[in-house]
N, C-alpha and C positions, 0 to 999 in steps of 0.2 A: 200574404195579401189575401183577404177574405174574398171569396167569389160571390157575386150577386147574380141571381137568376131573375131576369125580367121578362116582360112580354116579348121583347124583341129577341130573346134568346131561347125561345121555346123549341128550337131545333138544334139545341146545343149538342145533343148526343147524336153522333154521325153514324147511325145504323138504321137499316130499313125495317119496317114493320114485318115484312115477309121473309126476313132472313137474308143472308149474304148472297143467295143465288138470284135475288130479285132486287129491283131498285124502287120499291114502293115508297110511300111517304114516311118521313122520319118520325120516330116517337118523340114527343116532347117531354119535358121534365115532369109536368103535372100528370100526364098519362103514365109515365114510368113509376112515379111514386104511388099512384093508386093501383097499378097493376104490375108489380115487380116481376111477375112470372113471364111477362111478354118478352123480355129481353133474352129469355133462354129458349124461346121457340127455335126449333131446328138445331138445338145445342149450340146456338150462336151467342157468344158473349164477347163483344168487342172492348168492353171496359176492363181495366186491370183488376184482376182478382185480389181482394184484400184478405188478410188473415181472418177467415170467418168460417161459417158453416160450409160443409161439403155440398150442401144443397144449392149453393150459388149465391152467396151474399157478395156485394161489391162495394168498393170504397168510393165515397162521394164526399170527401172532406171539403169544408168551406175554404180550405187553404190550398191554393194551387201549388204553393212552394213547400208543402209538407207532405211528401208522398209516403213517408215511413210509418211503420207501426211499432208500438212498444208494449210490452207486458208490464202492468203496474200491480204491485203487491202491497195492499193497504193494511197497515196496523196488525200484522200477524206477529204479535208480541206476547210475551208470557202473561202480562197483566190483562190482556184483551181476550185471549182465546183459551185460557186454562180451563174454563168451565163452559166453553161454547159447545153447541150442538155438533156431534160427530167430529169433534176436534181433530182426532188423529187421521180420520179419513180425508177431511178437507185439507189438512196440512200436507198429506201425502200427494193429493191431487195437485196442489200448488207446486210442490217440489217437482212433480213430473212436468208441469207447464214450464217451470224455470229451466229445467234441463233441455226440454225441446226448443225453447226460445234460444238458448245459448248455442244449440247445435246448428241453428240457422243464422247465427249472429244477429238475432233480434235484440234490441236494447231491452234491458230489465231495469225498472225503476222501483225502488223500495220507499215506502212511507212509514215513518215512525212518529207516533203520537206521544206527547208528554203533557202532564198536568200535575196538580198538587199530589195526587195519590200515585202518580207514576212518573217521578222525576227522571230527567235525563241521567243515564249511566246506572240507574237502579236495576235490580234484577227484573222487576216487572216491565221495565222499559225495553229490555233486550228482545231482539227478534228470536223466535223460538229456535231451539238448537238444531232442529231438522233442516232449517233453511239457512244457507250461508251466502250472503251477498258477495259477489266477486269484486275485486279491486276496481274494475272498470265500470261497475254498476253505479248508477246515480242513487243517492239516498236523500230523501226529502224529510226534513223535520217540521212538524206542525203542532199547533196548539188548538186548532179548531176542527170541527167536523169535516169541513171541505179541505181537501189536500191542496187547494189553490190559495186559500185565504192566508195572507201574510207569509207566503213561502215563495221559493223561486221555481216552482214547478212549471209555470207558464214559460219562463225563460229557458228552462231545460228543454221543454218540448220544441220551442222555436229553434234552439241550437241544434237539436237532433233531427230537425225537420219532421217531427211526428205530428200527424193529423188524425191518427187513429189509435185508441188505447184499448187493449185487452185487459179487462178488469177482474181482479180477484182480491180476496182479503176479508177483513172484518171491521166493524160489525155491520151486518147487512142493512140494518135500519138506521144506522148513524153515519159513519164515515164513508161507507161504500155508497150509500144512497146520495149523500150530499156531494160527494166527489163526482158521481155520474152527472148529476144535474148541473153542477158548476162547469163541467167539461162541455156538455152539449150546448149550453148557453154561450159558450165561447167559440162554438163552431167546430168542436172536436168530436169526431165519430167515436162510438163506443161499442164494443162487444163485451157483454157481461157473460162470464162463464157460470152457468146456473148452478153447478155443483162445486164451485171453488170459492164460495163465500159463506159465512156463517155468523151466528149470533147466539145470544142466550135467551132463555124464557123471560118474558116481560109481563107487566101488569099495568092496568090503568083504571083507577077508581074502582078497584076490587075485581075487575075483569082480568082473568088470566089469559095471556097471549103466548101460546107455545112457540118456541123458536122455529119449528118447522113451518108454521104458518107465516111467520115473518119472512122467512127465506122465500117461500113460495109466492107471497104477495109481491115482493120486490121483483122476482122473475116475471110475474104476470104483468106488473105495472110497466116494466121496461120492454116487454115484447112488442116489436114493431112500433116503437115510439119515435116519431119524426118531428123535427123542427125544420124551418125553411132551408137551413144550410147544414144540418147535421142529423144524425140518427143514432138510435140504440138498437142493437140486435142481441138476442139471448140464445146461446148455444151451449151444449154440454162440452165437457173437456174432451170427450171422445171424438167429437166432430170438428173441433177447432183445427185449423190448418195454420202452419207457420211457414 
């Protein structure tokens, strides 16, 4: 069930402006969104900590009945990342994220893209050999840039009670970007791992666009990106907590 924050719910968060030792006025939703640091005054954080930056991000999913987090690995397939920027480094980082997620029993969701040049079961379509989905992991097959479009991802998230996705994969400017936007527009919170997504060099009308700038631009565009009932945060793989 999606949560709605209205004027009559501005005292939704039950903690005091002055910290736990005093009983001052409650912070309202709008104040908190504009000044997120306030809730960490006196090292006081009454909200459940979500899998995010060690500096103190918190989970505010639009879905009251989806308290869980999942790691999603988007399109890390031979035909997608073979010539991607820092391919081996990014794949290694993702492998580490998968291992850490499994160690805490966090759900891992894999996405595999297919198209005419990358048909299902072809070598290009296979997930890279360094990454091995477990039998219990969910695998989403897609044909569009958004991992939600004509797939069962939304149903999988509902079944797993997931309201927050930790995002990694490829390509930064295509399927990663479109999946992030599709998720937050559905009220699902996002943590983008800034060093766990990649792409290739691009060009437009004769202008060369290096991959490192594409990656950096997505990180910058997603930093502190809020919608009324969802948000995106960007953290490094070293700072993410499971």
